[in-house]
C-alpha positions in Angstrom: -1.1 1.6 -11.6 0.7 4.0 -13.9 3.7 2.8 -15.8 5.9 5.2 -13.7 5.2 3.1 -10.6 8.2 0.9 -11.4 10.5 3.9 -11.0 9.2 4.4 -7.4 10.4 1.0 -6.1 12.6 1.8 -3.2 15.1 -0.1 -1.1 15.3 0.1 2.7 11.6 -0.6 3.3 12.4 -3.7 5.4 12.4 -1.7 8.7 8.7 -0.7 8.2 7.7 -4.4 7.6 9.7 -5.5 10.7 7.6 -3.1 12.8 4.5 -4.8 11.5 5.6 -8.3 12.5 3.8 -8.3 15.8 0.5 -7.1 14.1 0.3 -9.6 11.2 -1.1 -13.1 11.2 -2.0 -16.0 8.9 -1.4 -15.8 5.2 -0.1 -12.5 4.1 -0.3 -10.6 0.7 2.3 -7.9 0.1 0.2 -5.7 -2.2 2.4 -3.5 -4.5 5.4 -5.4 -3.3 8.0 -3.5 -5.2 11.4 -5.1 -4.7 9.9 -7.8 -2.5 11.7 -6.6 0.6 8.6 -6.8 2.8 7.6 -10.2 1.5 11.1 -11.5 2.4 10.8 -10.0 5.9 7.6 -11.9 6.5 8.9 -15.1 4.9 12.1 -14.9 7.0 9.9 -14.7 10.1 8.1 -17.9 9.1 5.0 -16.3 7.7 3.3 -17.6 4.6 3.6 -14.5 2.5 2.9 -13.9 -1.2 3.7 -10.8 -3.4 1.6 -8.9 -5.8 3.6 -6.4 -8.0 2.1 -5.2 -11.3 5.4 -3.7 -12.5 8.2 -6.0 -11.5 11.7 -5.3 -12.6 13.3 -8.1 -14.7 15.1 -9.5 -11.7 12.0 -9.5 -9.4 9.6 -12.4 -9.5 6.4 -11.8 -7.5 3.7 -14.4 -7.1 1.2 -12.2 -9.0 1.6 -9.5 -11.6 -2.2 -8.9 -12.0 -4.9 -8.8 -9.4 -6.9 -11.1 -11.8 -4.3 -13.9 -11.1 -5.2 -13.9 -7.4 -7.8 -16.5 -6.7 -7.7 -16.7 -2.9 -8.3 -14.6 0.2 -5.7 -13.4 2.7 -5.7 -13.0 6.5 -3.4 -10.0 6.3 -2.7 -7.6 3.4 0.0 -5.0 3.6 0.0 -2.1 1.1 3.0 0.1 1.9 3.5 3.3 0.0 1.5 2.4 -3.1 -1.4 4.9 -2.9 1.0 7.8 -2.8 2.4 7.0 -6.3 -1.1 6.8 -7.9 -2.1 10.2 -9.4 -5.8 9.3 -9.7 -8.1 9.4 -6.6 -10.5 7.1 -8.4 -7.7 4.5 -8.9 -6.6 4.9 -5.3 -10.2 4.0 -4.2 -10.2 1.1 -6.6 -7.0 -0.3 -5.0 -8.5 0.0 -1.5 -11.6 -1.8 -2.7 -9.4 -4.5 -4.3 -7.6 -5.0 -1.1 -10.8 -5.3 0.8 -12.1 -7.9 -1.7 -9.0 -10.0 -1.2 -9.3 -10.1 2.6 -10.8 -12.9 4.5 -13.7 -11.9 6.8 -12.1 -10.8 10.0 -8.8 -10.1 8.1 -6.7 -7.0 8.5 -5.2 -4.7 5.9 -2.5 -2.3 6.7 -2.7 0.6 4.2 0.3 3.0 4.6 1.3 6.1 2.6 4.0 8.7 2.7 3.1 11.8 4.7 3.1 15.4 3.4 6.3 16.1 5.4 8.0 13.1 4.1 7.3 13.9 0.4 8.0 17.6 0.8 11.4 16.9 2.3 12.7 16.1 -1.2 10.6 18.0 -3.7 13.4 20.4 -4.8 13.2 19.2 -8.4 9.5 18.4 -8.6 6.7 20.3 -10.2 3.6 20.9 -8.1 0.5 19.4 -9.7 -2.0 19.6 -6.9 -2.4 19.9 -3.1 0.6 18.0 -1.8 1.1 16.4 -5.2 4.3 16.5 -7.2 5.7 15.2 -10.5 9.4 14.7 -10.7 11.6 15.1 -13.9 11.7 11.3 -14.3 7.8 11.3 -14.5 7.3 9.8 -11.0 4.2 11.1 -9.2 4.2 11.5 -5.4 1.4 12.6 -3.2 2.0 13.4 0.4 -1.0 12.4 2.6 -2.4 13.8 5.8 -4.1 11.2 8.0 -7.4 12.8 7.2 -6.8 12.5 3.5 -5.9 8.8 3.8 -9.0 8.2 6.0 -11.2 9.9 3.4 -9.7 7.8 0.6 -10.4 4.5 2.5 -13.8 5.7 3.7 -14.9 6.7 0.1 -13.8 3.3 -1.2 -15.4 1.2 1.5 -17.9 2.8 3.8 -20.0 4.6 1.2 -20.9 1.2 -0.3 -21.7 -0.2 3.2 -18.6 -2.5 3.4 -18.4 -3.1 7.1 -15.0 -2.1 8.2 -13.2 -1.0 11.4 -10.6 1.7 11.0 -7.6 2.0 13.4 -4.7 4.4 13.0 -1.4 2.6 12.9 0.9 4.3 15.5 4.6 4.0 15.9 5.3 3.2 12.2 6.4 5.6 9.6 4.8 6.0 7.0 1.4 6.9 8.3 -1.5 4.5 7.9 -4.6 2.7 8.9 -5.3 -0.9 9.9 -8.7 -1.8 8.5 -10.5 -4.9 9.6 -13.0 -6.6 7.3 -16.2 -7.3 9.2 -18.2 -8.8 6.3 
């Protein structure tokens, strides 16, 4: 992830994680955990949840700050609004593949991003750098995704290399996203 990712950590993400509670199971990894709000929601609801955040603030202490530190598999992985701050399509695909590799067989990953409408609602001070891609004066990158773009990113990362995966759109949760199930 780029060094500006730490500037994108936002408060008030707990509501999204609360909506996921009925869908998650087993041991959970909050991938790109930011301020650990999602991890805390899962833990407060008696889930065994761990946090991976490569750019933690000084007052934030995730379980992992490097993917290389993670030496286990997870039943559920939640990646909330991480791909939209990554300005490289190649790196976005690498993140998706990393998530898939950390999943138990039969495990589920919830990969969610900010939509085009959500990002474009606050771009007044941003510079356009690509289709639905913006850079803000503080250096933060944001990409607004369509559902088709997110599907293509996941598909390019997993399906082209024959990773058996089932895709299912996540409905009723903002941001937009997909649940992927690892078959093998």
